[in-house]
C-alpha positions in Angstrom: -12.1 20.5 3.0 -10.6 21.9 -0.2 -8.7 19.6 -2.4 -5.0 20.3 -2.8 -3.1 20.7 -6.0 -0.7 18.0 -7.1 2.1 20.7 -6.9 1.3 21.0 -3.1 3.2 17.7 -2.7 6.9 18.2 -2.0 9.2 17.9 -5.0 6.3 18.3 -7.5 5.9 21.5 -9.5 3.6 22.7 -12.2 5.2 20.5 -15.0 4.5 17.3 -13.0 1.1 18.6 -12.1 0.3 19.0 -15.8 1.6 15.5 -16.6 -0.5 14.0 -13.8 -3.5 15.9 -15.0 -3.0 14.4 -18.5 -3.0 11.0 -16.7 -6.3 11.8 -15.0 -4.8 12.6 -11.6 -5.8 16.1 -10.7 -5.5 16.4 -7.0 -2.9 15.6 -4.4 -5.4 13.4 -2.6 -5.8 11.3 -5.8 -2.1 10.9 -6.1 -1.7 10.0 -2.5 -4.5 7.4 -2.7 -2.9 5.8 -5.8 0.6 5.8 -4.4 3.8 6.5 -6.3 4.0 3.2 -8.3 0.4 3.2 -9.7 0.5 6.9 -10.4 3.8 6.8 -12.2 2.6 3.8 -14.2 -0.4 6.0 -15.3 2.1 8.7 -16.3 4.0 6.3 -18.5 0.7 5.0 -20.0 -0.2 8.5 -21.2 3.1 9.0 -22.9 5.2 10.7 -20.2 8.8 10.0 -20.8 10.0 7.8 -17.8 12.9 9.0 -15.8 14.2 7.5 -12.5 14.7 10.9 -10.9 11.1 11.9 -11.6 9.8 8.7 -10.1 12.2 9.2 -7.1 10.8 12.7 -6.7 7.2 11.4 -6.6 8.0 8.5 -4.3 9.9 10.5 -1.8 7.6 13.5 -2.1 4.7 11.4 -1.1 6.7 10.6 2.1 7.2 14.4 2.6 10.9 14.0 1.8 13.4 15.9 -0.4 13.8 14.1 -3.8 17.4 13.3 -3.1 17.3 12.4 0.6 17.4 8.6 0.1 20.5 6.7 1.1 22.0 4.2 -1.3 19.9 1.3 -0.1 16.7 3.3 -0.5 17.8 4.5 -4.0 18.4 0.9 -5.0 14.9 -0.1 -3.8 13.4 2.9 -5.7 15.3 1.8 -8.8 13.9 -1.7 -8.5 10.3 -0.4 -8.2 10.9 2.0 -11.2 12.3 -0.8 -13.4 9.3 -3.0 -12.4 6.9 -0.2 -13.4 8.6 0.3 -16.7 8.4 -3.4 -17.4 4.7 -3.4 -16.5 5.2 -5.4 -13.3 4.5 -4.1 -9.8 7.5 -4.3 -7.4 5.6 -5.0 -4.2 5.7 -8.4 -2.5 1.9 -8.7 -2.8 2.2 -8.4 -6.6 0.3 -5.1 -6.6 1.5 -1.5 -6.5 0.3 0.5 -3.5 -3.2 1.7 -4.1 -4.0 -0.1 -7.4 -7.6 -0.8 -7.4 -9.3 -3.6 -9.3 -11.2 -1.0 -11.4 -7.9 0.6 -12.4 -6.4 -2.8 -13.3 -9.5 -3.6 -15.4 -9.2 -0.2 -17.2 -5.5 -0.8 -17.9 -6.2 -4.2 -19.2 -9.0 -2.7 -21.4 -6.4 -0.3 -22.8 -3.9 -3.1 -23.4 -1.6 -1.7 -20.6 -2.2 -4.4 -18.0 0.4 -6.6 -16.5 2.4 -8.8 -18.7 
């Protein structure tokens, strides 16, 4: 099966596709496997300017939803996740962002971008 472009994910266009490529995420499958939190953390680590609406577009796009379809409670939860990512802390109850592998964590630690 052919790999899909990042821009095949709802809400993501060619600019986000280029930003993810700079972060080493070149296919929709890679982005889906990482999940929104880990993928967005990688964007920030490569110098992408963080913005809540970009994160919201990624998070909801991975669910197949329009970037602005969340209700107020969902938006609050998305903002909590976004702020945790910006602070270098995952927002999930398990203490890990969805899809973050141990090898990715080790690489982020090697680069000085691990959890604080």
